[in-house]
BALOBA-1460 file (C-alpha; in Angstrom, 3 decimals):
// residues 383
<rec num="1" residu="m" x="64.124" y="13.452" z="-41.020"/>
<rec num="2" residu="t" x="62.714" y="16.682" z="-42.423"/>
<rec num="3" residu="t" x="61.375" y="17.094" z="-45.946"/>
<rec num="4" residu="i" x="64.632" y="18.750" z="-46.979"/>
<rec num="5" residu="e" x="66.772" y="15.994" z="-45.434"/>
<rec num="6" residu="k" x="64.754" y="13.200" z="-47.090"/>
<rec num="7" residu="t" x="64.913" y="14.988" z="-50.444"/>
<rec num="8" residu="n" x="68.665" y="15.495" z="-50.246"/>
<rec num="9" residu="k" x="69.197" y="11.868" z="-49.255"/>
<rec num="10" residu="h" x="66.967" y="10.080" z="-51.732"/>
<rec num="11" residu="i" x="66.345" y="12.374" z="-54.730"/>
<rec num="12" residu="m" x="69.088" y="12.978" z="-57.298"/>
<rec num="13" residu="q" x="70.690" y="16.369" z="-56.792"/>
<rec num="14" residu="s" x="70.003" y="17.655" z="-60.291"/>
<rec num="15" residu="y" x="68.475" y="20.897" z="-58.964"/>
<rec num="16" residu="g" x="70.016" y="23.733" z="-56.976"/>
<rec num="17" residu="r" x="67.171" y="23.832" z="-54.480"/>
<rec num="18" residu="l" x="66.598" y="26.625" z="-51.981"/>
<rec num="19" residu="p" x="66.182" y="25.679" z="-48.289"/>
<rec num="20" residu="f" x="62.398" y="26.053" z="-48.338"/>
<rec num="21" residu="a" x="59.696" y="23.366" z="-48.371"/>
<rec num="22" residu="l" x="56.175" y="24.173" z="-49.583"/>
<rec num="23" residu="e" x="53.426" y="22.499" z="-47.607"/>
<rec num="24" residu="s" x="50.251" y="24.300" z="-48.638"/>
<rec num="25" residu="g" x="48.986" y="27.235" z="-50.628"/>
<rec num="26" residu="s" x="46.006" y="29.460" z="-51.288"/>
<rec num="27" residu="n" x="45.675" y="31.958" z="-54.137"/>
<rec num="28" residu="s" x="49.190" y="33.439" z="-54.517"/>
<rec num="29" residu="t" x="50.319" y="32.706" z="-50.968"/>
<rec num="30" residu="a" x="52.344" y="29.631" z="-49.932"/>
<rec num="31" residu="n" x="52.617" y="28.237" z="-46.410"/>
<rec num="32" residu="a" x="50.082" y="30.847" z="-45.199"/>
<rec num="33" residu="t" x="52.470" y="33.823" z="-45.299"/>
<rec num="34" residu="v" x="54.859" y="33.621" z="-48.277"/>
<rec num="35" residu="i" x="53.902" y="35.593" z="-51.408"/>
<rec num="36" residu="d" x="54.648" y="33.719" z="-54.627"/>
<rec num="37" residu="f" x="55.870" y="35.747" z="-57.609"/>
<rec num="38" residu="g" x="57.086" y="32.599" z="-59.377"/>
<rec num="39" residu="s" x="54.014" y="30.296" z="-59.558"/>
<rec num="40" residu="g" x="56.081" y="27.152" z="-59.997"/>
<rec num="41" residu="i" x="57.959" y="28.787" z="-62.902"/>
<rec num="42" residu="g" x="54.704" y="29.944" z="-64.459"/>
<rec num="43" residu="t" x="52.831" y="26.678" z="-63.921"/>
<rec num="44" residu="n" x="50.304" y="27.550" z="-61.191"/>
<rec num="45" residu="s" x="48.483" y="29.914" z="-63.534"/>
<rec num="46" residu="l" x="45.452" y="30.159" z="-61.226"/>
<rec num="47" residu="g" x="47.538" y="30.202" z="-58.055"/>
<rec num="48" residu="y" x="47.321" y="27.559" z="-55.381"/>
<rec num="49" residu="c" x="44.221" y="25.390" z="-55.126"/>
<rec num="50" residu="d" x="41.741" y="27.524" z="-57.056"/>
<rec num="51" residu="s" x="38.373" y="26.277" z="-55.826"/>
<rec num="52" residu="d" x="36.820" y="25.640" z="-59.270"/>
<rec num="53" residu="w" x="39.968" y="23.928" z="-60.520"/>
<rec num="54" residu="a" x="40.303" y="21.769" z="-57.395"/>
<rec num="55" residu="e" x="36.663" y="20.730" z="-57.550"/>
<rec num="56" residu="a" x="36.921" y="19.683" z="-61.202"/>
<rec num="57" residu="v" x="40.108" y="17.717" z="-60.563"/>
<rec num="58" residu="c" x="38.722" y="15.972" z="-57.479"/>
<rec num="59" residu="q" x="35.490" y="15.080" z="-59.246"/>
<rec num="60" residu="q" x="37.425" y="13.568" z="-62.146"/>
<rec num="61" residu="v" x="39.714" y="11.612" z="-59.800"/>
<rec num="62" residu="r" x="36.618" y="9.919" z="-58.392"/>
<rec num="63" residu="t" x="35.279" y="9.167" z="-61.874"/>
<rec num="64" residu="l" x="38.186" y="8.006" z="-64.085"/>
<rec num="65" residu="q" x="41.853" y="8.641" z="-63.332"/>
<rec num="66" residu="h" x="43.501" y="7.206" z="-66.462"/>
<rec num="67" residu="c" x="42.547" y="5.980" z="-69.903"/>
<rec num="68" residu="s" x="44.920" y="4.244" z="-72.313"/>
<rec num="69" residu="n" x="45.195" y="5.936" z="-75.679"/>
<rec num="70" residu="y" x="43.796" y="2.758" z="-77.219"/>
<rec num="71" residu="y" x="40.475" y="4.310" z="-76.185"/>
<rec num="72" residu="y" x="38.711" y="7.677" z="-76.068"/>
<rec num="73" residu="n" x="37.973" y="9.807" z="-73.001"/>
<rec num="74" residu="k" x="35.595" y="12.755" z="-72.702"/>
<rec num="75" residu="p" x="37.780" y="15.244" z="-70.760"/>
<rec num="76" residu="a" x="40.533" y="14.999" z="-73.390"/>
<rec num="77" residu="a" x="38.043" y="15.398" z="-76.234"/>
<rec num="78" residu="d" x="36.392" y="18.404" z="-74.575"/>
<rec num="79" residu="f" x="39.746" y="20.019" z="-73.804"/>
<rec num="80" residu="a" x="41.038" y="19.573" z="-77.360"/>
<rec num="81" residu="d" x="37.839" y="20.992" z="-78.810"/>
<rec num="82" residu="k" x="37.967" y="24.056" z="-76.579"/>
<rec num="83" residu="l" x="41.687" y="24.755" z="-77.075"/>
<rec num="84" residu="c" x="41.424" y="24.433" z="-80.857"/>
<rec num="85" residu="t" x="38.434" y="26.795" z="-80.821"/>
<rec num="86" residu="i" x="40.373" y="29.359" z="-78.788"/>
<rec num="87" residu="t" x="43.597" y="29.172" z="-80.790"/>
<rec num="88" residu="g" x="42.334" y="28.398" z="-84.286"/>
<rec num="89" residu="y" x="44.512" y="25.307" z="-84.656"/>
<rec num="90" residu="t" x="43.221" y="22.115" z="-86.281"/>
<rec num="91" residu="n" x="44.432" y="19.420" z="-83.892"/>
<rec num="92" residu="m" x="47.031" y="18.547" z="-81.271"/>
<rec num="93" residu="f" x="49.197" y="15.875" z="-79.710"/>
<rec num="94" residu="m" x="48.932" y="15.518" z="-75.920"/>
<rec num="95" residu="g" x="51.966" y="14.666" z="-73.801"/>
<rec num="96" residu="n" x="53.334" y="15.222" z="-70.308"/>
<rec num="97" residu="s" x="55.503" y="18.358" z="-70.405"/>
<rec num="98" residu="g" x="56.822" y="21.272" z="-72.412"/>
<rec num="99" residu="a" x="59.910" y="19.316" z="-73.406"/>
<rec num="100" residu="e" x="57.734" y="16.480" z="-74.681"/>
<rec num="101" residu="a" x="55.562" y="18.940" z="-76.605"/>
<rec num="102" residu="n" x="58.716" y="20.323" z="-78.236"/>
<rec num="103" residu="e" x="59.950" y="16.800" z="-79.017"/>
<rec num="104" residu="c" x="56.681" y="16.243" z="-80.840"/>
<rec num="105" residu="a" x="57.080" y="19.531" z="-82.733"/>
<rec num="106" residu="i" x="60.572" y="18.513" z="-83.871"/>
<rec num="107" residu="k" x="59.357" y="15.120" z="-85.085"/>
<rec num="108" residu="l" x="56.313" y="16.641" z="-86.755"/>
<rec num="109" residu="a" x="58.403" y="19.229" z="-88.645"/>
<rec num="110" residu="r" x="60.922" y="16.648" z="-89.825"/>
<rec num="111" residu="k" x="58.246" y="14.221" z="-90.972"/>
<rec num="112" residu="y" x="56.377" y="16.984" z="-92.805"/>
<rec num="113" residu="s" x="59.536" y="17.756" z="-94.734"/>
<rec num="114" residu="y" x="60.428" y="14.084" z="-95.248"/>
<rec num="115" residu="d" x="56.983" y="13.300" z="-96.637"/>
<rec num="116" residu="k" x="57.196" y="16.211" z="-99.062"/>
<rec num="117" residu="y" x="60.888" y="16.599" z="-99.914"/>
<rec num="118" residu="g" x="62.758" y="13.496" z="-98.761"/>
<rec num="119" residu="k" x="65.211" y="12.761" z="-95.975"/>
<rec num="120" residu="n" x="67.892" y="15.428" z="-96.597"/>
<rec num="121" residu="r" x="65.737" y="18.399" z="-95.534"/>
<rec num="122" residu="h" x="65.795" y="17.974" z="-91.750"/>
<rec num="123" residu="k" x="67.661" y="20.848" z="-90.095"/>
<rec num="124" residu="i" x="65.895" y="23.139" z="-87.611"/>
<rec num="125" residu="v" x="66.961" y="26.710" z="-86.885"/>
<rec num="126" residu="t" x="66.661" y="27.869" z="-83.270"/>
<rec num="127" residu="l" x="67.849" y="31.018" z="-81.554"/>
<rec num="128" residu="v" x="70.871" y="31.748" z="-79.411"/>
<rec num="129" residu="n" x="69.752" y="31.948" z="-75.741"/>
<rec num="130" residu="s" x="66.663" y="29.867" z="-76.465"/>
<rec num="131" residu="f" x="65.491" y="27.132" z="-74.118"/>
<rec num="132" residu="h" x="63.361" y="24.227" z="-75.325"/>
<rec num="133" residu="g" x="63.818" y="21.500" z="-72.703"/>
<rec num="134" residu="r" x="66.255" y="19.008" z="-71.206"/>
<rec num="135" residu="t" x="65.724" y="15.858" z="-73.242"/>
<rec num="136" residu="l" x="68.567" y="15.121" z="-75.650"/>
<rec num="137" residu="a" x="66.697" y="16.512" z="-78.663"/>
<rec num="138" residu="t" x="65.322" y="19.626" z="-76.969"/>
<rec num="139" residu="l" x="68.658" y="20.275" z="-75.250"/>
<rec num="140" residu="s" x="70.312" y="20.069" z="-78.664"/>
<rec num="141" residu="a" x="67.738" y="22.562" z="-79.932"/>
<rec num="142" residu="t" x="68.438" y="24.907" z="-77.004"/>
<rec num="143" residu="g" x="70.761" y="27.712" z="-78.072"/>
<rec num="144" residu="q" x="72.800" y="28.049" z="-74.880"/>
<rec num="145" residu="a" x="76.414" y="26.872" z="-75.121"/>
<rec num="146" residu="n" x="76.732" y="26.252" z="-71.368"/>
<rec num="147" residu="m" x="74.088" y="23.531" z="-71.668"/>
<rec num="148" residu="h" x="75.898" y="21.686" z="-74.448"/>
<rec num="149" residu="d" x="78.227" y="19.623" z="-72.300"/>
<rec num="150" residu="f" x="78.476" y="16.209" z="-70.617"/>
<rec num="151" residu="f" x="75.849" y="14.384" z="-72.681"/>
<rec num="152" residu="f" x="77.662" y="13.817" z="-75.973"/>
<rec num="153" residu="p" x="76.824" y="13.081" z="-78.674"/>
<rec num="154" residu="f" x="74.012" y="15.569" z="-79.000"/>
<rec num="155" residu="v" x="71.280" y="15.242" z="-81.619"/>
<rec num="156" residu="e" x="72.441" y="16.601" z="-84.966"/>
<rec num="157" residu="g" x="70.530" y="18.923" z="-87.244"/>
<rec num="158" residu="f" x="70.114" y="22.098" z="-85.175"/>
<rec num="159" residu="i" x="71.441" y="25.493" z="-86.273"/>
<rec num="160" residu="h" x="71.549" y="28.439" z="-83.872"/>
<rec num="161" residu="v" x="70.876" y="31.981" z="-85.089"/>
<rec num="162" residu="e" x="71.425" y="35.144" z="-83.070"/>
<rec num="163" residu="a" x="68.059" y="36.546" z="-81.968"/>
<rec num="164" residu="n" x="66.999" y="39.689" z="-83.838"/>
<rec num="165" residu="n" x="69.920" y="39.332" z="-86.286"/>
<rec num="166" residu="t" x="68.225" y="39.385" z="-89.686"/>
<rec num="167" residu="v" x="71.470" y="38.855" z="-91.626"/>
<rec num="168" residu="d" x="72.390" y="35.760" z="-89.610"/>
<rec num="169" residu="l" x="68.877" y="34.394" z="-90.116"/>
<rec num="170" residu="a" x="68.846" y="34.893" z="-93.885"/>
<rec num="171" residu="e" x="72.283" y="33.307" z="-94.290"/>
<rec num="172" residu="k" x="71.395" y="30.165" z="-92.366"/>
<rec num="173" residu="l" x="68.021" y="29.377" z="-93.956"/>
<rec num="174" residu="s" x="69.605" y="26.927" z="-96.368"/>
<rec num="175" residu="d" x="67.823" y="24.381" z="-98.555"/>
<rec num="176" residu="d" x="68.204" y="21.631" z="-95.934"/>
<rec num="177" residu="v" x="66.198" y="23.537" z="-93.269"/>
<rec num="178" residu="c" x="62.704" y="22.250" z="-92.501"/>
<rec num="179" residu="a" x="61.682" y="24.557" z="-89.616"/>
<rec num="180" residu="v" x="62.493" y="27.615" z="-87.529"/>
<rec num="181" residu="m" x="61.723" y="27.291" z="-83.811"/>
<rec num="182" residu="i" x="61.297" y="30.431" z="-81.702"/>
<rec num="183" residu="e" x="60.134" y="31.780" z="-78.367"/>
<rec num="184" residu="y" x="58.495" y="35.177" z="-78.830"/>
<rec num="185" residu="v" x="59.896" y="36.075" z="-75.408"/>
<rec num="186" residu="q" x="62.987" y="34.148" z="-74.424"/>
<rec num="187" residu="g" x="62.210" y="33.131" z="-70.846"/>
<rec num="188" residu="e" x="65.178" y="31.169" z="-69.496"/>
<rec num="189" residu="g" x="67.338" y="33.193" z="-71.867"/>
<rec num="190" residu="g" x="66.687" y="36.416" z="-69.946"/>
<rec num="191" residu="v" x="63.049" y="37.455" z="-70.554"/>
<rec num="192" residu="v" x="63.912" y="39.039" z="-73.898"/>
<rec num="193" residu="p" x="61.098" y="39.749" z="-76.401"/>
<rec num="194" residu="l" x="61.888" y="39.346" z="-80.096"/>
<rec num="195" residu="e" x="61.729" y="42.419" z="-82.314"/>
<rec num="196" residu="q" x="58.718" y="42.726" z="-84.622"/>
<rec num="197" residu="g" x="60.873" y="43.116" z="-87.726"/>
<rec num="198" residu="f" x="62.801" y="39.945" z="-86.955"/>
<rec num="199" residu="v" x="59.605" y="37.950" z="-86.450"/>
<rec num="200" residu="d" x="58.155" y="39.376" z="-89.664"/>
<rec num="201" residu="l" x="61.249" y="38.271" z="-91.590"/>
<rec num="202" residu="i" x="61.078" y="34.752" z="-90.150"/>
<rec num="203" residu="y" x="57.518" y="34.319" z="-91.349"/>
<rec num="204" residu="m" x="58.168" y="35.891" z="-94.743"/>
<rec num="205" residu="l" x="61.233" y="33.775" z="-95.537"/>
<rec num="206" residu="c" x="59.659" y="30.597" z="-94.192"/>
<rec num="207" residu="a" x="56.535" y="31.116" z="-96.301"/>
<rec num="208" residu="e" x="58.680" y="31.572" z="-99.421"/>
<rec num="209" residu="k" x="60.655" y="28.370" z="-98.783"/>
<rec num="210" residu="d" x="57.877" y="26.192" z="-97.279"/>
<rec num="211" residu="i" x="59.796" y="26.091" z="-94.008"/>
<rec num="212" residu="l" x="57.594" y="25.533" z="-90.975"/>
<rec num="213" residu="v" x="57.488" y="27.985" z="-88.068"/>
<rec num="214" residu="i" x="57.374" y="26.411" z="-84.604"/>
<rec num="215" residu="a" x="56.406" y="28.696" z="-81.721"/>
<rec num="216" residu="d" x="57.511" y="27.439" z="-78.315"/>
<rec num="217" residu="e" x="54.838" y="28.998" z="-76.100"/>
<rec num="218" residu="v" x="55.444" y="26.700" z="-73.144"/>
<rec num="219" residu="q" x="56.165" y="29.705" z="-70.923"/>
<rec num="220" residu="t" x="54.595" y="32.553" z="-72.891"/>
<rec num="221" residu="g" x="51.228" y="30.929" z="-73.607"/>
<rec num="222" residu="v" x="47.959" y="30.675" z="-71.657"/>
<rec num="223" residu="g" x="47.579" y="34.404" z="-71.087"/>
<rec num="224" residu="r" x="51.005" y="34.917" z="-69.502"/>
<rec num="225" residu="t" x="51.857" y="37.900" z="-71.729"/>
<rec num="226" residu="g" x="48.390" y="39.475" z="-71.721"/>
<rec num="227" residu="k" x="47.288" y="37.562" z="-74.824"/>
<rec num="228" residu="f" x="46.283" y="33.911" z="-74.860"/>
<rec num="229" residu="l" x="49.249" y="33.259" z="-77.139"/>
<rec num="230" residu="a" x="52.223" y="35.614" z="-77.299"/>
<rec num="231" residu="g" x="52.175" y="35.360" z="-81.070"/>
<rec num="232" residu="e" x="49.071" y="37.556" z="-81.012"/>
<rec num="233" residu="h" x="51.253" y="40.497" z="-79.971"/>
<rec num="234" residu="y" x="53.135" y="40.049" z="-83.254"/>
<rec num="235" residu="g" x="50.084" y="39.296" z="-85.392"/>
<rec num="236" residu="k" x="51.400" y="35.804" z="-86.156"/>
<rec num="237" residu="s" x="50.178" y="32.222" z="-85.948"/>
<rec num="238" residu="a" x="52.862" y="29.544" z="-86.278"/>
<rec num="239" residu="d" x="52.377" y="26.315" z="-88.170"/>
<rec num="240" residu="i" x="53.086" y="24.477" z="-84.918"/>
<rec num="241" residu="t" x="52.719" y="25.832" z="-81.381"/>
<rec num="242" residu="t" x="53.735" y="24.060" z="-78.183"/>
<rec num="243" residu="m" x="52.147" y="24.756" z="-74.803"/>
<rec num="244" residu="a" x="52.474" y="23.386" z="-71.261"/>
<rec num="245" residu="k" x="53.215" y="24.963" z="-67.836"/>
<rec num="246" residu="g" x="50.193" y="27.090" z="-66.900"/>
<rec num="247" residu="l" x="47.849" y="25.386" z="-69.353"/>
<rec num="248" residu="f" x="46.764" y="22.824" z="-66.745"/>
<rec num="249" residu="g" x="46.990" y="24.898" z="-63.571"/>
<rec num="250" residu="g" x="49.766" y="22.868" z="-61.950"/>
<rec num="251" residu="l" x="49.256" y="19.358" z="-63.289"/>
<rec num="252" residu="p" x="51.848" y="17.803" z="-65.643"/>
<rec num="253" residu="a" x="50.965" y="17.896" z="-69.333"/>
<rec num="254" residu="g" x="51.893" y="19.558" z="-72.597"/>
<rec num="255" residu="v" x="50.373" y="19.892" z="-76.065"/>
<rec num="256" residu="c" x="51.702" y="20.320" z="-79.575"/>
<rec num="257" residu="l" x="49.207" y="22.215" z="-81.738"/>
<rec num="258" residu="a" x="49.214" y="21.879" z="-85.528"/>
<rec num="259" residu="n" x="47.543" y="23.967" z="-88.209"/>
<rec num="260" residu="e" x="45.714" y="22.423" z="-91.151"/>
<rec num="261" residu="k" x="48.905" y="22.072" z="-93.197"/>
<rec num="262" residu="c" x="50.533" y="19.948" z="-90.487"/>
<rec num="263" residu="s" x="47.467" y="18.268" z="-89.010"/>
<rec num="264" residu="g" x="47.753" y="14.926" z="-90.806"/>
<rec num="265" residu="v" x="51.516" y="14.432" z="-90.594"/>
<rec num="266" residu="l" x="51.715" y="12.210" z="-87.512"/>
<rec num="267" residu="t" x="49.908" y="8.984" z="-88.316"/>
<rec num="268" residu="a" x="49.227" y="5.899" z="-86.181"/>
<rec num="269" residu="g" x="52.422" y="4.591" z="-84.612"/>
<rec num="270" residu="t" x="54.647" y="7.609" z="-85.402"/>
<rec num="271" residu="h" x="54.383" y="9.142" z="-81.931"/>
<rec num="272" residu="g" x="52.850" y="8.355" z="-78.548"/>
<rec num="273" residu="s" x="52.690" y="9.043" z="-74.810"/>
<rec num="274" residu="t" x="51.321" y="6.735" z="-72.109"/>
<rec num="275" residu="f" x="49.838" y="9.513" z="-69.979"/>
<rec num="276" residu="g" x="48.941" y="11.905" z="-72.801"/>
<rec num="277" residu="g" x="45.371" y="13.180" z="-72.491"/>
<rec num="278" residu="n" x="45.073" y="12.033" z="-68.881"/>
<rec num="279" residu="p" x="41.436" y="12.682" z="-67.788"/>
<rec num="280" residu="v" x="42.351" y="14.260" z="-64.421"/>
<rec num="281" residu="v" x="44.795" y="16.684" z="-66.006"/>
<rec num="282" residu="m" x="42.364" y="17.540" z="-68.789"/>
<rec num="283" residu="a" x="39.614" y="18.302" z="-66.271"/>
<rec num="284" residu="g" x="41.901" y="20.836" z="-64.624"/>
<rec num="285" residu="g" x="42.883" y="22.262" z="-67.993"/>
<rec num="286" residu="l" x="39.255" y="22.869" z="-68.945"/>
<rec num="287" residu="v" x="38.835" y="25.125" z="-65.898"/>
<rec num="288" residu="v" x="41.999" y="27.028" z="-66.817"/>
<rec num="289" residu="l" x="40.707" y="27.587" z="-70.355"/>
<rec num="290" residu="d" x="37.290" y="28.710" z="-69.101"/>
<rec num="291" residu="k" x="38.919" y="31.429" z="-67.004"/>
<rec num="292" residu="v" x="42.042" y="32.507" z="-68.869"/>
<rec num="293" residu="a" x="40.489" y="32.738" z="-72.333"/>
<rec num="294" residu="q" x="38.064" y="35.468" z="-71.239"/>
<rec num="295" residu="p" x="39.038" y="38.891" z="-72.726"/>
<rec num="296" residu="a" x="38.600" y="40.599" z="-69.355"/>
<rec num="297" residu="f" x="41.053" y="38.153" z="-67.797"/>
<rec num="298" residu="a" x="43.743" y="39.026" z="-70.354"/>
<rec num="299" residu="d" x="43.145" y="42.730" z="-69.759"/>
<rec num="300" residu="e" x="43.691" y="42.185" z="-66.033"/>
<rec num="301" residu="v" x="46.991" y="40.412" z="-66.693"/>
<rec num="302" residu="t" x="48.159" y="43.385" z="-68.758"/>
<rec num="303" residu="a" x="47.028" y="45.877" z="-66.118"/>
<rec num="304" residu="k" x="48.765" y="43.984" z="-63.305"/>
<rec num="305" residu="g" x="51.962" y="43.798" z="-65.319"/>
<rec num="306" residu="e" x="51.895" y="47.548" z="-65.900"/>
<rec num="307" residu="y" x="51.225" y="48.149" z="-62.208"/>
<rec num="308" residu="i" x="54.292" y="46.134" z="-61.228"/>
<rec num="309" residu="r" x="56.395" y="47.952" z="-63.832"/>
<rec num="310" residu="e" x="55.330" y="51.356" z="-62.534"/>
<rec num="311" residu="r" x="56.043" y="50.461" z="-58.913"/>
<rec num="312" residu="l" x="59.447" y="48.921" z="-59.520"/>
<rec num="313" residu="g" x="60.383" y="51.549" z="-62.086"/>
<rec num="314" residu="c" x="60.617" y="54.029" z="-59.222"/>
<rec num="315" residu="c" x="63.456" y="52.049" z="-57.582"/>
<rec num="316" residu="s" x="66.863" y="53.555" z="-58.306"/>
<rec num="317" residu="e" x="68.348" y="50.034" z="-58.388"/>
<rec num="318" residu="v" x="66.135" y="49.081" z="-61.357"/>
<rec num="319" residu="v" x="67.727" y="49.889" z="-64.705"/>
<rec num="320" residu="s" x="64.906" y="48.549" z="-66.887"/>
<rec num="321" residu="i" x="62.170" y="45.912" z="-66.999"/>
<rec num="322" residu="d" x="61.756" y="43.589" z="-69.978"/>
<rec num="323" residu="g" x="58.927" y="41.240" z="-70.918"/>
<rec num="324" residu="l" x="55.196" y="41.297" z="-71.548"/>
<rec num="325" residu="g" x="52.198" y="41.027" z="-69.238"/>
<rec num="326" residu="l" x="53.082" y="39.062" z="-66.113"/>
<rec num="327" residu="m" x="56.321" y="37.741" z="-67.584"/>
<rec num="328" residu="l" x="58.872" y="40.284" z="-66.388"/>
<rec num="329" residu="g" x="62.665" y="40.458" z="-66.195"/>
<rec num="330" residu="i" x="64.248" y="43.136" z="-64.007"/>
<rec num="331" residu="n" x="67.667" y="44.524" z="-64.928"/>
<rec num="332" residu="l" x="69.545" y="45.665" z="-61.808"/>
<rec num="333" residu="k" x="72.198" y="48.343" z="-61.418"/>
<rec num="334" residu="t" x="74.496" y="46.874" z="-58.736"/>
<rec num="335" residu="k" x="72.803" y="43.952" z="-56.999"/>
<rec num="336" residu="k" x="73.038" y="40.344" z="-58.183"/>
<rec num="337" residu="a" x="69.791" y="38.597" z="-59.088"/>
<rec num="338" residu="a" x="70.782" y="35.494" z="-57.083"/>
<rec num="339" residu="d" x="71.275" y="37.637" z="-53.970"/>
<rec num="340" residu="v" x="67.888" y="39.295" z="-54.441"/>
<rec num="341" residu="l" x="66.284" y="35.866" z="-54.799"/>
<rec num="342" residu="q" x="67.850" y="34.684" z="-51.528"/>
<rec num="343" residu="s" x="66.959" y="37.869" z="-49.622"/>
<rec num="344" residu="s" x="63.402" y="37.719" z="-50.926"/>
<rec num="345" residu="l" x="62.972" y="34.161" z="-49.690"/>
<rec num="346" residu="e" x="64.231" y="35.131" z="-46.231"/>
<rec num="347" residu="k" x="61.662" y="37.935" z="-46.080"/>
<rec num="348" residu="g" x="58.713" y="35.870" z="-47.372"/>
<rec num="349" residu="l" x="58.679" y="36.354" z="-51.143"/>
<rec num="350" residu="l" x="59.374" y="33.813" z="-53.899"/>
<rec num="351" residu="v" x="60.971" y="35.194" z="-57.079"/>
<rec num="352" residu="l" x="62.962" y="33.668" z="-59.939"/>
<rec num="353" residu="t" x="66.045" y="34.555" z="-61.952"/>
<rec num="354" residu="a" x="66.859" y="34.442" z="-65.663"/>
<rec num="355" residu="k" x="70.478" y="35.093" z="-66.578"/>
<rec num="356" residu="e" x="71.407" y="38.306" z="-64.739"/>
<rec num="357" residu="k" x="67.797" y="39.407" z="-64.201"/>
<rec num="358" residu="v" x="65.253" y="38.938" z="-61.429"/>
<rec num="359" residu="r" x="62.340" y="37.188" z="-63.096"/>
<rec num="360" residu="l" x="58.690" y="37.505" z="-62.047"/>
<rec num="361" residu="l" x="56.006" y="35.012" z="-63.144"/>
<rec num="362" residu="p" x="53.225" y="35.467" z="-60.574"/>
<rec num="363" residu="p" x="49.926" y="33.594" z="-60.840"/>
<rec num="364" residu="l" x="47.759" y="35.228" z="-63.478"/>
<rec num="365" residu="n" x="44.925" y="35.803" z="-61.001"/>
<rec num="366" residu="i" x="47.107" y="37.255" z="-58.259"/>
<rec num="367" residu="t" x="45.257" y="39.943" z="-56.296"/>
<rec num="368" residu="y" x="46.471" y="43.519" z="-55.994"/>
<rec num="369" residu="e" x="46.722" y="43.002" z="-52.239"/>
<rec num="370" residu="e" x="49.148" y="40.122" z="-52.807"/>
<rec num="371" residu="i" x="51.030" y="42.155" z="-55.412"/>
<rec num="372" residu="d" x="51.422" y="45.011" z="-52.922"/>
<rec num="373" residu="r" x="52.667" y="42.690" z="-50.180"/>
<rec num="374" residu="g" x="55.229" y="41.173" z="-52.518"/>
<rec num="375" residu="l" x="56.333" y="44.487" z="-53.969"/>
<rec num="376" residu="q" x="56.838" y="45.945" z="-50.509"/>
<rec num="377" residu="i" x="59.352" y="43.183" z="-49.767"/>
<rec num="378" residu="l" x="61.059" y="43.519" z="-53.151"/>
<rec num="379" residu="e" x="61.261" y="47.310" z="-52.904"/>
<rec num="380" residu="e" x="62.861" y="47.055" z="-49.458"/>
<rec num="381" residu="i" x="65.516" y="44.700" z="-50.824"/>
<rec num="382" residu="l" x="66.196" y="46.781" z="-53.933"/>
<rec num="383" residu="t" x="66.503" y="50.061" z="-52.037"/>
């Protein structure tokens, strides 16, 4: 049987997979010829098999592959130190995914409020069209009605506010709210950046009421928007920030960062993760931090994003392009995003969709030669 046949036979069909099997990759090219503008939904931040990243991971595999959290391990300690230095946060919890990082953020926010105000101040405000994961809690937090089915009862205590609606926000920040959870750019919700005024109001009202701000930067973080954290575009630093995807260059992990106010909330026994802080993953993450946190790297991400915008902006089929840096959502005039995705695959280009838009999340270190090859295919399809 082929890879596709084995997958369809033995793996639960919880994904709408495309008829394409990846076997190898180098830089931003898969299977020797296919240009990747999706990077594993923003996860392969340094492309396929970056030499420095691969060397660090392989060296760690031969040294120590796992360490129970009963004990300490150097790669996790070094990674935490470096990430806190870069971001300015005090400490973090290490887990396995973005959803798990968001689960931690939810628990942290509720315990902060419980410790200070008691058990009746537990509600969390999230935004309509947000996406925070597929566990029961993070799915409940997700503000997309089409995802709130099948798995009843959902976790209580989440309130959904229309993005950029200041009146709706102010009305729903009641006395039983402990946190507001946002994505600065709604990724799965259509690559839609929040307005500066709306973000400013969130932080102002939350500061007045001692309501925590949680920034879900699972997709927007690690240089994806041209800043290490997307909150930098807005001049904001949340009380809690979650990161995953590109932070480890393709290995599974996520982190929940806490500022000084929230740093001591989770005490021994209140949260845990068997594989959190895995040495192999942390070794890969250290290489990602070494490269992505450089100012010149962020400038390149911004420049490449602008280059793609300028090229595609000349296509009559393109109505507009939303997003920041190398997180782009293309609004089309007549074509359907799903059809463009399928045609692109047939011609040797991997793209994504988000709602009605074609979504691009190429590796952050993609070369201009690879960008040109991919854009040539996309321009042919769009014209």
